[in-house]
LOZA-874436 format. One record per residue (C-alpha): z, x, y; residue in three letters; residue number from 1. Coordinates in Angstrom, 3 decimals, decimal comma, padded with zeros to 6 digits. Layout:
BEGIN
        up      east     north  code  pos
         Z         X         Y   ALA  NUM
...
***
This chain:
BEGIN
        up      east     north  code  pos
   024,654   005,750   006,065   MET    1
   022,280   005,036   003,352   LYS    2
   019,664   007,459   002,146   LEU    3
   016,308   006,389   000,018   ILE    4
   013,172   007,779  -000,971   ASN    5
   010,058   007,188   000,079   CYS    6
   008,607   005,391  -003,108   LEU    7
   005,633   007,091  -002,584   ASP    8
   005,990   010,708  -001,575   CYS    9
   009,471   010,884  -002,713   GLY   10
   011,041   011,820   000,711   LYS   11
   014,579   011,226   001,044   LEU   12
   014,656   008,899   004,477   MET   13
   017,046   006,527   006,138   ILE   14
   016,137   002,889   005,978   PRO   15
   015,544   000,891   008,920   LYS   16
   015,881  -002,605   007,685   PHE   17
   013,497  -003,375   004,001   LYS   18
   011,817  -000,063   004,610   GLU   19
   010,451   001,008   001,670   GLU   20
   008,152   004,062   002,927   LEU   21
   008,259   006,918   005,122   CYS   22
   006,417   007,208   008,052   LEU   23
   004,373   009,413   006,649   GLU   24
   002,546   006,937   003,703   CYS   25
   003,162   003,512   006,209   GLU   26
   000,853   004,685   008,297   HIS   27
  -001,950   006,107   004,997   VAL   28
   000,020   002,108   003,566   GLN   29
  -001,603   000,470   006,273   LYS   30
  -005,587   002,859   006,679   GLN   31
  -005,104   001,199   002,844   MET   32
  -004,498  -002,080   003,195   GLU   33
  -006,919  -002,063   006,000   SER   34
  -010,059  -000,957   003,650   ALA   35
  -008,774  -003,219   000,982   ILE   36
  -009,401  -006,509   003,348   LYS   37
  -012,494  -004,965   004,897   SER   38
  -013,867  -004,353   000,941   TYR   39
  -012,538  -008,144   000,258   ILE   40
  -013,974  -009,054   003,324   TYR   41
  -017,671  -008,904   002,138   HIS   42
  -017,060  -009,100  -001,351   ASN   43
  -014,968  -012,076  -001,909   PRO   44
  -015,384  -012,471  -005,600   ARG   45
  -014,049  -008,969  -005,932   ALA   46
  -011,426  -007,757  -008,817   THR   47
  -008,483  -006,237  -008,724   ARG   48
  -010,582  -003,531  -010,748   MET   49
  -013,714  -004,149  -008,352   ASP   50
  -011,382  -002,951  -004,789   VAL   51
  -010,283   000,004  -007,075   TYR   52
  -013,348   001,769  -008,239   MET   53
  -015,067   000,821  -004,973   GLU   54
  -011,998   002,120  -002,886   THR   55
  -009,990   004,388  -004,815   GLY   56
  -006,823   003,412  -004,019   ILE   57
  -004,665   002,969  -007,135   SER   58
  -003,742  -000,395  -008,908   LEU   59
  -000,160   000,170  -008,387   ARG   60
  -000,871   000,030  -004,142   ILE   61
  -003,132  -002,585  -004,607   ILE   62
  -000,936  -004,674  -006,759   ASP   63
   002,423  -003,651  -004,467   ARG   64
   000,570  -004,564  -001,053   LEU   65
  -001,083  -008,384  -002,974   SER   66
   002,447  -008,624  -003,483   ASN   67
   003,580  -007,786   000,034   ALA   68
   001,310  -010,783   001,391   ARG   69
   002,984  -013,116  -001,277   ASN   70
***
């Protein structure tokens, strides 16, 4: 049995497949992803700094979500 730490909160967990986040952080991430999508939908020319300034979501998380989509 392999144990890893959640990338966001550091909580110890047993991963399923390629999970990197615990269930709580995954839920929060989905909410952040929704906020980012909504902001970009209404502001299609927004930069990552605009998204950070308007949503308050850290650049590290914005980059991680962006890289996960590519």
